[in-house]
C-alpha positions, 0 to 999 in steps of 0.5 A: 516480597517481605513486608514489615510495618511498625507503627506507633500511635500516640494521642492526648485530649485536653479537658476542653476537647482539644486533640493531638494525634501523632503517628510514627512508623517504619515501613519496609516492603521489598526494596522500599524502606521509609519512615514517616510521622504525622500530627493531627490536631483539632480545636474549636478555634482552628478546626482540624490541621494535619502535618506530615514528614518523611524526615527521620524521626526517632521512635518514642523512648519508654523508661519505666512508666514514662514514655518520652518523644521528641520529634523536631520534624513535627515540632513536638515533644512530650511525655506520657505517664502511664495510669494503667498497665500495658497489654499485648496480644497477637491478633492474628498471624503476622499482627501484633498489637501492644497497648503500651499505655491504655490511659496516661497523663500527658504533657505535650509541647505543640508546634505553636509553642503551647503546652497541651495537658490531658489524658492520652493513649499509646500503642504499637502495631507491628505487621509482618503481613501486608494489610491488604491480606488481612482477614478483615472486612471492617475494623472498629477501634477506640479508646476512652479515658477518664480521671479514674478509669479507661477502656480500649476496644478492638473489633474485627468483622470478617473471616477472622473475627476479633472482639477484645475489650480492655478495662484499665489495661485488663481484658474484660468479658463484656461488650463495649456498647454495654458499658460506654455511651458516646455522644457529641461526636466530631469527625477528626478525619474521614475518607480513603486512606490512600488520599491521606497517605498521598500527602506523605508518600507520592505515587502511593497508588502506583505502588500499593494494591487497591485493597489498601489504597481504597480503605475507607476510614472515619475517626471521631472525637466523642464525649464518653460515659463509662459505667462499670459495676464497681465504680460511679459513672466515669466521664471523659473523652474518647477517640474511635474509628471505623475502617472498611476494606473494599471488596 
């Protein structure tokens, strides 16, 4: 059966570490077609909260260096203003990654009526190959943003290894571990992706193969310190994750 998934990822971290991570996706697989969106929030006062919807949500709109997104189904609206150049790549056959905004200035209206101001990130992942057929054993991904510089990294371990690091939107021949130090990590989400997705798509385990339902994901928010040869140490926040595929 034909398969396609187009997934937007957008985030924002305020100076005090409050986090908002949003997803907007369209999935088509054979006769199945659905759109969904979700919002994950973290702050020290209330901890982690997640809300999701299968109601139709418009995709974000990009006009020049500004991206706007209004989604009443989640109760949020915001703008992301780019502070670094976009980058895109075919990571493997059937996998296109678009780093729309490696680092951006964000103003986001939250469901409780507050405005979250901070630095953010936007990407689009497009799959025309089912994720359970990806040549990956483990995925490591992350993004860091400081006031002047930012970094993004993707590492695939398995039959088709990938190691890509962007500094301010441009590919760099270096190891992210050699330039970025992470500390004070706090878990945003941990567990099987199937458990999370069941809150959005009922009977998911009856529809999708175990190799996708059984994916183990852990996502963190961490303080980061980026050390580049051409600049002073840059302090900021990072969101990063490890995803492991079952055998």
